[in-house]
N, C-alpha and C positions, 0 to 999 in steps of 0.2 A: 593572242597572235604574238608568236616567235620569230625572232631575226627570220627563220628560216624557211616559215609561213607566208609571211611577205615577198622575201626573195622568188617562191615557187606559185605565188599567186600570182607577180608581177612576169615571168614569163608565160605564164596559161594567157596572163592577157595581152604580151608581145604576140602571141600565137596567134590569138585570136585576132585579132587585129590584123596582122600580115596576112592571115588567111582572107579575112572582108576587103585586103587591101587589090589583095589577089582577083574574088569574083571580082569584085566591079571592074578589074581595069583601070585605076588611077592611081598609080603612086607617087606620092610625095611625102617627104621624111624619112626615114629612117627608124630606129630603135624605139629610142622614145615617143616617134606622133607610134607606134602601132600598140603600143601598151597604152599610152591616153585611146586609142581608136577601141581598142580590144576594153577597157572600162565605161565607155559610152556607150556602147555597142552591147556590154550587156545592159545600160540605163534603162537603152532607148526598147531593147528587145525583148525586154520582160513586161515591160512598160507595155507595147504593142502587141505582145501574149496575155497580160491583163484585161486588157481593152477587148479582143476578142475572146478571153474566154477559155484560150488552151496551157498546159501546161510544161511544164518544163522537161525537154526532151533528153536530155541530156545536164544533169549539174554534177559539176566536179568538185569536194569540201575537204576544205585546206585550213588544217585545223578546224577555226571554230565557225569558218567562211564557210559558203556554196557560192558556186561561182558557175553560173548557166553560161555551159560551151558553145552551145547550138542555137541559143538566140543571141548571144553575143558577137557570132558570127554572122549571123543576118544581120541583127541590128548594126555590128561596123559597116556592110557592105550597102546596105540601108543608106547610110548616114554616108558613108565614101561617096554614093551615086550622087547627090543633094548638092554636097561638095565642088562635087567635079560637075555638076552642069551648073553653078551660081558662079565658076570660077572660070578664067577668061584661057584660052590655049595661045600661045604664043605661038608664033609656025616659021 
């Protein structure tokens, strides 16, 4: 994996994490949080997809790495929704 592949992978993960935050309606943090949510969402989403016997809907190949975009967005949205339920809101 080259440096450009890594940068492109971080950008795709950041966009997926930001979309997951937008879908769940709960946003905490900035760009680095979105990138982390994109990767956590990819892990969680692919785990759920394999557990239910579903295939990858849309995967982007960056260098030698395949990144599951749709499952990353779904996983990030689920993860952020759970986090928002567990944390208290300040009024």
